[in-house]
N, C-alpha and C positions, 0 to 999 in steps of 0.2 A: 230778610225783613224788608218790606216796602216802605215807602214814605217819600217825602219831598226831597228833591235834589238840593243840597246846600253846598255852597263854596266857602271853604273855611281856610284861613291862613294861620299857620302856627308861627308866631314871631317870638324869637328868643335867642338864647345863647346855647351852650353845649347840651344842655338837658332838653332842648327842642331839637337840636341837630341830630342827636342820637350817639354822641361821643360815649365810649371809645369805639363802639362796634360799627358805626355808620358815619359816613361823611355826607352831609346834606347836599341837595342839588346846587346850593350856592357855593359850597366848598369844593364840589366835584361836578361841575356841569357836564352834561345837562341834566342827568337823572340821579346823581349821587352815586356812592360806591360803598361796598361792604355788605353787612348783614342788614337788609331792610327791616327785619324784626326788632332791631335796635333803635327804634324811634316810635314815639307815641302815634305819629301820623299813620303809620302802617296799621296799627291796631284799630284806630278809629275807622279807617276805611274797610278793614277786615270785618268789623261788626256792622258797618253801615256802607255797603258798596255803592249806594246811590249818592254818597257824599264825596266831594273832592276836597282833600286836605293837602295843602301845599306846605311843605317843610321849608320855612325860611329861618332856620336856626344857623348860628355861626359860633363855633367853639371860641371861648375866651372873651366874648364881649361883655362889657359893662352895660348897665341900663342906659347910660348916655349914648353908647354905640348903637344900641337897639333903637333908641329914639331917633337918631339920625337917619336910620333906614325906613322909618315909618312911611314917609311919602312914596319912596320907590317900591317897597315891597308889599305895602298894604293899600294905601289910599288910592293910588292910581288904578288898582285892579277892583276896587269896591266889592270885596267879598260879602257874603251874608254875616259872617262872624270872623273875629280875630281872637285867637288865644294868645294872651300876653304873659310870658313867663321870663322874667329878668330880675337881676339883683344879686344873685349868688356870687358873681365875681366882684361886685361892689364890696360885699362883706369880706370876701377873701383878700381883697387888696386894701381894705381899710378906708374905703371912700365913706365920707360922712353919711349917716342914714338920711339926713334931711335933703341931701342931694339925690339920693335914690328915690325918696318919696317924691320929690319934684319931678323927676324924669318919668316915674310911673304915672303920676297924675297927668303929665302931658301926653303920654301914650294913651291913656284911657280917654281923655278928653278929645284928642286929635281924631281918634277913630269914631267916637260916639258923635262928634259934631257933624259928621258927614253920613250918618245913618248906618254905620257898621256896628253890629252888636258885639260887645266886648265880653270875653271871659277872662276874668282876672284870676290868675293861678298863683298859689302860694309857692315861695321859694323852697327848693329841695335842700336837704342837709348834705354834708360831706363829712367823712369819718374823722378827719383830723382837725375839726374846728376847736378852737380854744373856748373856754368858758365864756369869755366876752363875745366872741363871734356867735356862739350859739344863742346868747341872750339877745344879741342884735337881730339875728335872723328871726327869732320868736316875735320880737317887737315889730319887725317889718311885716311879718305874716299876720299878726293881729290887726295891724293897720290896713293891710290889703283887704282882709275880710270886712273890716268896718267900712272902708271906702266903698267897696262893692255894694254892700247892704244899703248905705246911705245914698248912693248914686243910681241904684237900680240896675247894677251890672250883674252878670252871672258870675259866680265864684266857684272855683274848683280847689279843694284842698289837696293839691298834688303832693304837698310835703307829707301829709299823713298816709297817702297812698304807697309811698315808697319807703317810709321810715320803719325802723325796727320797732316792733310792738313793745319791747322791753326798755329800749333806749331811744327815745324819740329823736335825738340829735344825731343818730347814725342811720345809714342806709340798711335796709333789710338784706339786700344783696348787691354786690358791686364787684366788677372785675378789676377796678383800679383804686377804689376808696374814695373817689370823687363823683362817680356817675352811677345811675341805676344799672342793674343787669337787665336782660331781656324781659325777665318776669316783671321787673319794676316798670319798664316802659309800657308793657302790656297793661298793668294795672292803671297807669296814668291814662292810656287810651281808653279803657273801660270807663274810668271816672269822668273823663271829658265828654264821652258819648252820653253818659247819664245827665251831665250838667246841661249840655246843649239840648238834648231831648226834652228835659224838663222846661228849659226856657221856651222851646217851641210850643209846648203844650200848656204853658202857664201853670206848672205844678212844681212842687218842691223835689229836688233830685234825691 
């Protein structure tokens, strides 16, 4: 498929890095290690080979950790788009939701302020979530969707793409109960390609 070359940075935690099957280039310099199909960046470039998608995920990071990396990993490179997927470790560790919202707001605003187009992605589930954690994640994802809509950001519902159709707070497939399997990462890549393609053409994904 032909089209414009786009430079995209994928910024986030383990679900961007490709855990557990892949170590990102930041975790295993210079090109990463493991099964490259265990990351959504691979599937995005598989579908759109004219795009360059840089995997800047690091396993275990909170939204605050990701925010601290924004200048180094995104702003100084000035890509066309940044995919921001962060917050699951905040939920896992019991970090207050208002802190997560503040960090995500700063991530979105920081990129947007220098002309980088933002794709706000919803937080993925993990299979051992408590009822409270599941509700907190749902609330954060509703907030992410709303902020994206109100701020004119692109939104990708990555949560739905990898969740079990029967039990939305569980992963459809997972090698460890915490992260998507290769098929889940593939679905994320496909969804993100649709989202960015729609943003480029000015249509709904």
